[in-house]
Residue, then its C-alpha position, 0 to 999 in steps of 0.5 A: m500500500a502507499i502511505s498517506f502521511p503527512t496528508s493523513l494518518d496511516n493505518f498499517t496492518n500488524p501481522s500476528s504470530g500465525n501469519t505467513l511472510d506473504s500475508p500480510s506481505h513482508s516486503l510491503q511491510h518494510s516498504d511502508i515503514n521505510d516510506a513512513v520514516e522518510a516522510l517523518e524525516r522530511k516533516i521534521g527536518v534536519g539538524t542536531a537539536v534534541a528535545g533534551s536541549a529544549s525547555a518549557g515554552q520552546v517548539l521545534t521550528i524550521g531554521t533555514a530553507s534547506g529544511s534544518t530545524s531548531y527549538s525556539y520560543a514561539g514567535l522568536t528563534q534563539i540565536i547561537p553566537t558564532s563566538v563570545t569575546v570578553t575583557g576583564a582579569g579572570g573573566s570568562a563566557t560560554v555559549g550553551s548548545n541552546g544559546l544561553i550565554t553565561f558570563s563571569a567577572v567580565t568588564s565587557f562581552q561581545l556576542n559575535g555573529v548574531f545579526s544576519s540576513t536571516y532575521d530583520h529584528y532581534k531581542a536581547i535579554i541581559m540578566i546581571d546576577s552580581s557584580t564584583s563591587t558595590g555601587h551602581g553603574n549604567l549597563q552600556f552597549r555598542y553594535g559591532t561588525s566582524g569582531t570590532a565594536n563600533s564606537n563612532s559618535n552616532y548613538n542618539n538616546k532619548g529616555y527616562y528613569i523612574d525612582s522617587t522622581i522622574g529623570v530624563l536622558d537626552q544623549a546625542g552624538a555619543g560613542k555608546i548606548s547607555f541604558g538599563y540602569l544597574e542599581f547595586s546597593p551600598s552593602a550588597t553586590t547580589g540581586t538580579k538586574f535586567s535589561v530587555i533590548e529590541i533591536f531593529n534593522p541591525f544587519e541591513t544597511k539602514q539606520t538601526y533603532s533600539i528600544a530598551q527597558g531595565m530594572g535594578n534590584q532597588t527602585r529604579a526602572t528605565y526606558d530608552a529609545v536609541l537611534f544609530d544614525l548611520t546606514t551601517s550593517f552590524t553583525d555583533f552586539y557588545v555589552f559593558p558596564n561603566s564600572n564593576a565586573i559583572n556576572g550573569t546570563a544573556f539570550i538573544y533571539g531573532f524575530r521571525k520574518 
């Protein structure tokens, strides 16, 4: 018989202990199973992603036109950087098989090869779990290309922060993006801080826009909108605080086209 999958489900005939090899046909049984397995392979696609590397909320999605698949969160595809470079005495960073970036004692880390023609827009999530000293510092960013961060004075930032009052940030012609205010208390270096950054058109030869939100472990929240006003194609994302070495994790995702 010809298989029906994936148009509809198949209903194979299971042989019993009393059947001969020609009833049901032994060769036809093998042929049907082979065809069904091949149909499943075409449906699932190729790639090394396994269910064990997925977590709650992730689904198997098509990765490229060639049929490769990967696990990603609904609506977003997790990006695995081609490499991560760091600065800071004793600093280190690793990239897990599922794209989790873990960094320790770094004064900066650069995610290389995260922007490409595959996606138009991206979301980065930076979680700071602790720092090496007390005090506070701004979490800062730059874009980069081929392993080199771009420090041209073309970052323009409009934003505000909220604590007991509302403050305004108006930054034009800067060599970096300063947002995601990190608030380390005078007596502690722990307590998670986060920044969520949405990045628009970084790889295309267009102006690049970003929207960021951040929250410290005390009472300050931030919101920023940033324009890089040159038509530059970027591949990398560079993260650094203005003081302290930091420990934490990061993810970056591509929006589906």
